[in-house]
DSSP file (Angstrom, degrees, kcal/mol; ACC not computed):
  #  RESIDUE AA STRUCTURE BP1 BP2  ACC     N-H-->O    O-->H-N    N-H-->O    O-->H-N    TCO  KAPPA ALPHA  PHI   PSI    X-CA   Y-CA   Z-CA
    1    1 A M              0   0    0      0, 0.0     2,-0.2     0, 0.0     0, 0.0   0.000 360.0 360.0 360.0 102.7    4.8  137.6 -102.7
    2    2 A Q        +     0   0    0      3,-0.0     2,-0.3     0, 0.0     0, 0.0  -0.632 360.0  71.9-107.6 168.0    4.8  133.9 -103.4
    3    3 A G  S    S-     0   0    0     -2,-0.2     2,-0.2     2,-0.0     0, 0.0  -0.854  85.3 -14.5 125.9-162.1    5.9  131.0 -101.3
    4    4 A E        -     0   0    0     -2,-0.3     2,-0.2     1,-0.1     0, 0.0  -0.515  62.4-123.1 -80.0 142.4    4.6  129.3  -98.3
    5    5 A S    >   -     0   0    0     -2,-0.2     3,-1.3     1,-0.1    -1,-0.1  -0.583  15.0-129.4 -78.8 145.7    2.0  130.9  -96.1
    6    6 A R  T 3  S+     0   0    0      1,-0.2    -1,-0.1    -2,-0.2    -2,-0.0   0.740 108.2  55.2 -65.6 -21.4    2.9  131.4  -92.5
    7    7 A N  T 3  S+     0   0    0      2,-0.1    -1,-0.2     9,-0.0     3,-0.1   0.379  77.3 122.7 -96.3   4.1   -0.4  129.7  -91.5
    8    8 A D  S <  S-     0   0    0     -3,-1.3     2,-0.4     1,-0.1    -4,-0.0  -0.370  74.1-103.3 -63.5 144.2    0.2  126.5  -93.5
    9    9 A A        +     0   0    0     -2,-0.0     2,-0.3     2,-0.0    -1,-0.1  -0.563  49.0 174.6 -71.8 126.0    0.0  123.4  -91.3
   10   10 A K        -     0   0    0     -2,-0.4     2,-0.3     2,-0.1     4,-0.1  -0.967  18.5-145.4-132.2 148.8    3.5  122.1  -90.6
   11   11 A F        +     0   0    0     -2,-0.3     2,-0.2     2,-0.1     6,-0.0  -0.847  56.5  29.2-114.4 151.5    4.7  119.3  -88.4
   12   12 A G  S    S-     0   0    0     -2,-0.3     2,-1.6     2,-0.1     5,-0.1  -0.593 109.4 -21.0 104.0-165.8    7.9  119.1  -86.4
   13   13 A F  S    S+     0   0    0     -2,-0.2    -2,-0.1     4,-0.1    -1,-0.1  -0.631  80.2 148.8 -86.0  85.5   10.1  121.7  -84.7
   14   14 A T     >  -     0   0    0     -2,-1.6     4,-2.3    -4,-0.1     5,-0.2  -0.780  60.5-111.1-112.3 159.7    9.1  124.8  -86.6
   15   15 A P  H  > S+     0   0    0      0, 0.0     4,-2.1     0, 0.0     5,-0.1   0.879 119.3  52.7 -57.9 -36.7    9.0  128.3  -85.3
   16   16 A Q  H  > S+     0   0    0      2,-0.2     4,-2.4     1,-0.2     5,-0.2   0.911 108.8  49.1 -66.2 -40.9    5.2  128.4  -85.5
   17   17 A A  H  > S+     0   0    0      1,-0.2     4,-2.4     2,-0.2    -1,-0.2   0.898 111.3  49.6 -65.2 -39.4    4.9  125.1  -83.5
   18   18 A E  H  X S+     0   0    0     -4,-2.3     4,-2.2     2,-0.2    -1,-0.2   0.877 109.5  51.9 -67.7 -36.3    7.3  126.5  -80.9
   19   19 A N  H  X S+     0   0    0     -4,-2.1     4,-2.4    -5,-0.2    -2,-0.2   0.939 112.1  45.6 -63.3 -46.3    5.2  129.8  -80.7
   20   20 A W  H  X S+     0   0    0     -4,-2.4     4,-2.7     1,-0.2     5,-0.2   0.893 110.9  53.5 -64.4 -39.2    2.0  127.8  -80.2
   21   21 A N  H  X S+     0   0    0     -4,-2.4     4,-2.0     1,-0.2    -1,-0.2   0.925 111.0  46.4 -61.0 -44.5    3.7  125.6  -77.6
   22   22 A G  H  X S+     0   0    0     -4,-2.2     4,-2.1     2,-0.2    -2,-0.2   0.905 112.6  49.6 -64.3 -42.1    4.8  128.6  -75.6
   23   23 A R  H  X S+     0   0    0     -4,-2.4     4,-2.1     1,-0.2    -2,-0.2   0.927 112.3  46.7 -63.9 -44.9    1.4  130.3  -75.8
   24   24 A L  H  X S+     0   0    0     -4,-2.7     4,-2.4     1,-0.2    -1,-0.2   0.857 110.3  53.9 -67.5 -33.8   -0.5  127.1  -74.7
   25   25 A A  H  X S+     0   0    0     -4,-2.0     4,-2.3    -5,-0.2    -1,-0.2   0.903 108.7  49.3 -65.1 -40.2    2.0  126.7  -71.8
   26   26 A M  H  X S+     0   0    0     -4,-2.1     4,-2.3     2,-0.2    -2,-0.2   0.902 110.7  49.7 -65.5 -40.3    1.4  130.2  -70.7
   27   27 A I  H  X S+     0   0    0     -4,-2.1     4,-2.3     1,-0.2    -2,-0.2   0.916 111.6  49.2 -63.6 -42.7   -2.4  129.7  -70.8
   28   28 A G  H  X S+     0   0    0     -4,-2.4     4,-2.2     2,-0.2    -2,-0.2   0.895 110.2  50.5 -63.5 -40.3   -2.0  126.4  -68.8
   29   29 A F  H  X S+     0   0    0     -4,-2.3     4,-2.2     2,-0.2    -2,-0.2   0.922 111.8  46.7 -64.4 -44.0    0.2  128.1  -66.2
   30   30 A V  H  X S+     0   0    0     -4,-2.3     4,-2.5     1,-0.2    -1,-0.2   0.890 111.0  52.8 -65.6 -38.4   -2.3  131.0  -65.7
   31   31 A A  H  X S+     0   0    0     -4,-2.3     4,-2.5     2,-0.2    -1,-0.2   0.895 108.8  50.2 -63.3 -39.1   -5.2  128.4  -65.5
   32   32 A A  H  X S+     0   0    0     -4,-2.2     4,-2.3     2,-0.2    -2,-0.2   0.906 110.6  49.3 -64.9 -41.4   -3.2  126.6  -62.8
   33   33 A L  H  X S+     0   0    0     -4,-2.2     4,-2.3     2,-0.2    -2,-0.2   0.913 112.0  47.9 -63.5 -42.4   -2.7  129.8  -60.8
   34   34 A I  H  X S+     0   0    0     -4,-2.5     4,-2.7     2,-0.2     5,-0.2   0.910 111.2  51.2 -65.5 -41.7   -6.4  130.7  -61.1
   35   35 A T  H  X S+     0   0    0     -4,-2.5     4,-2.5     1,-0.2     6,-0.4   0.913 111.9  47.0 -60.8 -42.9   -7.4  127.2  -60.0
   36   36 A E  H  X S+     0   0    0     -4,-2.3     4,-1.8     1,-0.2    -2,-0.2   0.895 113.6  48.1 -66.4 -39.4   -5.1  127.5  -57.0
   37   37 A F  H  < S+     0   0    0     -4,-2.3    -2,-0.2    -5,-0.2    -1,-0.2   0.910 116.3  42.6 -66.8 -42.7   -6.4  130.9  -56.1
   38   38 A V  H  < S+     0   0    0     -4,-2.7    -2,-0.2     1,-0.2    -1,-0.2   0.908 124.0  33.5 -73.6 -42.9  -10.1  130.0  -56.4
   39   39 A T  H  < S-     0   0    0     -4,-2.5    -2,-0.2     2,-0.2    -3,-0.2   0.698  96.1-131.5 -90.1 -19.5  -10.0  126.6  -54.6
   40   40 A G  S  < S+     0   0    0     -4,-1.8     2,-0.3    -5,-0.3    -4,-0.1   0.607  77.2  85.5  78.2  10.9   -7.3  127.3  -52.1
   41   41 A Q  S    S-     0   0    0     -6,-0.4    -1,-0.3    -5,-0.2    -2,-0.2  -0.947  85.0 -89.6-139.1 161.6   -5.4  124.2  -52.9
   42   42 A G     >  -     0   0    0     -2,-0.3     4,-2.5     1,-0.1     5,-0.1  -0.152  38.3-108.5 -68.1 165.1   -2.8  123.1  -55.5
   43   43 A V  H  > S+     0   0    0      1,-0.2     4,-2.2     2,-0.2     6,-0.2   0.887 118.7  52.6 -62.6 -40.8   -3.7  121.7  -58.9
   44   44 A L  H  4>S+     0   0    0      1,-0.2     5,-2.9     2,-0.2     6,-0.9   0.886 111.8  45.9 -66.1 -37.3   -2.6  118.2  -58.0
   45   45 A H  H >45S+     0   0    0      3,-0.2     3,-0.8     4,-0.2    -1,-0.2   0.898 109.6  55.5 -67.7 -39.4   -4.8  118.3  -54.9
   46   46 A F  H 3<5S+     0   0    0     -4,-2.5    -2,-0.2     1,-0.3    -1,-0.2   0.887 111.4  43.5 -60.2 -39.9   -7.7  119.7  -56.9
   47   47 A W  T 3<5S-     0   0    0     -4,-2.2    -1,-0.3    -5,-0.1    -2,-0.2   0.515 115.4-116.8 -83.4  -5.6   -7.4  116.7  -59.3
   48   48 A G  T < 5S+     0   0    0     -3,-0.8    -3,-0.2    -4,-0.4    -2,-0.1   0.749  80.3 121.7  78.1  23.9   -7.0  114.3  -56.4
   49   49 A L      <       0   0    0     -5,-2.9    -4,-0.2    -6,-0.2    -5,-0.1   0.575 360.0 360.0 -94.6 -11.1   -3.5  113.2  -57.5
   50   50 A L              0   0    0     -6,-0.9    -5,-0.2    -5,-0.0    -1,-0.1   0.353 360.0 360.0-131.7 360.0   -1.7  114.1  -54.3
């Protein structure tokens, strides 16, 4: 099986980049929910932006 490896670094709109973008977005969303649950205030209030 020759050709490009799935783990090669690629730039632009590739399926791998979109997968990583989705995964990191899910992690960020869960982190925001946990922050809100623990502190009792929204993320923007927690950071002092609102």
